[in-house]
Structure formats: structure tokens, C-alpha cells
C-alpha positions in Angstrom: -2.1 14.8 -41.3 -2.3 12.0 -43.8 1.0 10.5 -42.5 -0.9 9.5 -39.3 -3.5 7.3 -40.9 -1.3 4.1 -41.1 -0.6 4.4 -37.3 -4.2 5.0 -36.5 -5.4 2.0 -38.6 -2.7 -0.2 -37.0 -3.8 0.9 -33.5 -7.4 0.3 -34.1 -6.9 -3.3 -35.0 -4.1 -4.3 -32.6 -4.2 -5.4 -29.0 -3.8 -2.8 -26.3 -0.3 -2.0 -25.2 -1.2 -2.1 -21.5 -2.7 -4.7 -19.1 -6.3 -4.4 -17.9 -5.2 -4.3 -14.2 -6.9 -5.3 -11.9 -9.2 -7.3 -14.2 -6.7 -9.5 -16.1 -3.2 -10.7 -16.0 -2.5 -10.1 -12.3 1.1 -11.2 -12.2 3.0 -12.5 -9.2 5.0 -9.7 -7.5 8.7 -9.7 -7.9 11.0 -10.8 -5.0 11.4 -8.1 -2.5 8.2 -6.3 -3.4 6.8 -4.3 -0.4 3.0 -4.6 -0.4 0.1 -3.8 2.0 1.0 -3.2 5.7 -0.7 -5.2 8.5 -0.7 -4.8 12.3 -0.8 -7.7 14.7 -2.7 -6.0 17.6 -1.9 -8.8 20.0 1.8 -7.8 19.8 1.5 -4.0 19.5 2.5 -2.0 22.6 1.5 1.4 21.2 5.1 2.7 21.6 4.7 5.0 18.6 8.1 4.2 17.1 6.4 3.4 13.7 4.8 6.9 13.7 8.0 8.7 14.5 10.1 7.1 11.7 7.4 7.2 9.0 8.8 9.6 6.4 5.3 10.1 4.8 3.6 10.7 8.2 1.1 8.0 7.3 0.8 6.5 10.8 -0.7 8.2 13.9 -0.7 6.5 17.3 -3.2 7.6 19.9 -2.5 6.4 23.4 -5.8 7.9 24.8 -8.0 6.0 22.4 -5.6 3.0 22.0 -5.8 3.3 18.2 -3.5 3.4 15.3 -4.6 5.4 12.3 -2.9 4.4 9.0 -3.4 6.2 5.7 -2.4 3.9 2.9 -2.7 6.7 0.4 0.1 8.7 2.2 2.2 5.6 2.7 5.2 5.1 0.4 5.7 1.5 1.4 9.3 2.0 2.4 9.2 -0.5 5.3 10.9 1.6 7.9 7.9 1.2 10.3 8.2 -2.6 10.0 12.0 -2.5 10.6 11.7 -0.2 13.6 8.9 -2.1 15.4 10.6 -4.0 18.2 7.7 -6.3 19.1 7.4 -7.1 15.4 3.7 -6.2 15.3 3.9 -4.7 11.7 4.3 -6.9 8.7 4.1 -6.3 4.9 2.3 -8.5 2.5 4.0 -9.4 -0.8 0.9 -8.6 -2.9 -0.2 -5.4 -4.6 -2.5 -3.0 -2.8 -5.9 -3.1 -4.5 -7.1 0.1 -6.1 -9.8 2.1 -4.3 -12.4 4.5 -5.4 -12.3 6.6 -2.2 -9.4 7.5 0.1 -10.0 6.1 3.5 -7.9 6.0 6.7 -7.7 2.6 8.4 -8.2 2.7 12.1 -6.8 -0.2 14.1 -7.9 -0.6 17.7 -5.5 -2.2 20.1 -7.1 -4.1 23.0 -6.0 -3.5 26.6 
């Protein structure tokens, strides 16, 4: 047990080994990073291709309600929905997704 004391003392008086994300040192994402997913509702035709190809089943398209339900906590940010969307209504931001305290499903309404 006594052999641990030098390590304990060193760790008490040194800087932390990790960043205090999201409070400090938010660095620029590396090239090719796939961030938050956005829908351009003016381009969306509710075809449902994005929901069919999503491997995590994070997207649901409802034709009756003209809504898209997107669960960012299920999403693996692979980008297949964006690549499959023919009208190019889906885009990915290059910034990190902010941490959240509660899991919430985003509902996107598509106008007629």
C-alpha cells in the first residue's frame, strides 16, 4: 500500500489528464468529422429513403402527419441517410453534438 503514495501525491498536485469538455478547450473538429444532422424541410419530399437505409433505425417518416422523427441518441452518424437523400434535404454539420441531460426525439414537420 505504501508504494502507491508517490503516485497519489503526484496526482493531487498535477493537472487533470482529460479536458473539461464542454466547458473548456473545445477544439476544431478534424477533417471528415460527421456531426449533427439537419433537414431542409423545403427540399424534403417524405420519400422515406433515409429511414429505410438507417442502420440504427434512428429515423421514422410519417406520411399521414407529414413529420420526420429523428432520435439523435440512436444515430451512429454514419451519413448513409445524407448520401441516399436524392433531393439533398439532409446535411451534416461539422461540429460536435452537444451533450444533453435528457434523451429527446426531434420532430421535424414538413409543410405541404
